[in-house]
C-alpha positions in Angstrom: 13.0 66.7 178.6 13.2 67.8 181.8 12.7 71.2 183.4 16.4 71.7 183.6 17.5 71.2 179.8 14.0 73.1 178.3 15.6 76.2 180.6 19.0 75.5 179.5 18.1 74.7 175.8 14.7 76.5 175.4 12.6 74.2 172.7 13.3 70.3 172.1 15.2 71.3 168.7 17.6 73.3 169.9 18.2 70.6 172.8 18.5 68.4 169.7 21.0 70.9 167.9 23.1 71.6 170.7 24.0 67.4 171.0 25.1 67.4 168.2 22.0 66.2 166.2 20.0 66.4 163.2 16.4 67.9 164.3 13.7 67.6 162.1 12.4 71.2 161.8 9.7 71.6 159.3 9.1 74.7 156.9 6.3 75.3 155.3 7.8 74.3 152.1 7.6 71.0 153.6 4.1 71.2 153.0 3.8 72.0 149.5 6.1 68.6 148.8 4.3 66.7 145.9 2.7 63.2 146.2 5.9 62.3 142.9 8.1 63.9 145.3 7.2 62.3 148.8 7.3 58.9 145.8 10.7 59.7 145.0 12.1 60.4 148.6 10.6 56.8 149.9 11.7 55.0 147.1 15.2 56.9 147.7 15.3 55.8 151.7 14.1 52.0 150.9 16.8 51.6 148.9 19.3 53.2 151.1 17.8 50.5 154.0 17.4 47.6 151.7 13.8 47.4 152.7 10.9 49.9 153.1 11.1 52.1 155.9 8.2 52.5 158.3 6.1 55.3 159.9 8.9 56.1 162.3 11.8 55.9 160.2 10.2 58.7 157.3 10.3 61.8 157.6 7.1 62.5 155.7 5.0 59.8 157.0 2.2 61.3 158.3 1.7 63.8 154.8 2.2 60.9 152.7 0.1 58.9 154.7 -2.7 61.7 155.0 -2.5 62.2 151.4 -2.9 58.6 149.8 -5.1 57.3 152.3 -2.5 55.4 154.6 1.0 54.4 155.0 0.8 51.2 153.1 -1.4 52.5 149.9 1.1 55.3 149.7 4.1 52.0 149.5 1.5 50.7 147.2 1.4 53.9 144.7 5.5 54.3 145.1 5.8 50.6 143.8 7.3 49.4 146.7 4.1 47.0 147.6 3.0 44.1 145.6 -0.4 43.9 146.9 -3.3 46.9 147.1 -3.7 47.2 150.5 -7.8 46.4 150.8 -9.9 49.1 152.8 -12.1 48.5 156.0 -10.2 44.5 156.1 -10.4 44.3 160.3 -7.2 42.9 161.5 -8.2 39.0 162.0 -9.9 38.6 158.5 -6.8 39.9 157.5 -5.3 37.3 159.6 -7.6 34.5 157.8 -6.7 35.8 154.5 -2.8 35.0 155.3 -2.9 32.1 156.6 -5.3 30.3 154.5 
């Protein structure tokens, strides 16, 4: 956002809302969302999209990732991945295993 827009609208969320878009304001209540609720939210979004949401598409991805040891672990725990992610595997090792 440029200085002109910042002066006119104040903060980023106010600018977004003035454009008629939904901002991603998070409250303290958001921090109290349980893992069970996060799983329900991501399952609902996956059903709506017809695929697993990406980190950028899921509003609570940071919280979900932090609580579950990463995004892929979270998707696995939510039943949206068939394979359990392997920890500490480099991309090269993963690629070799995938291409076998």
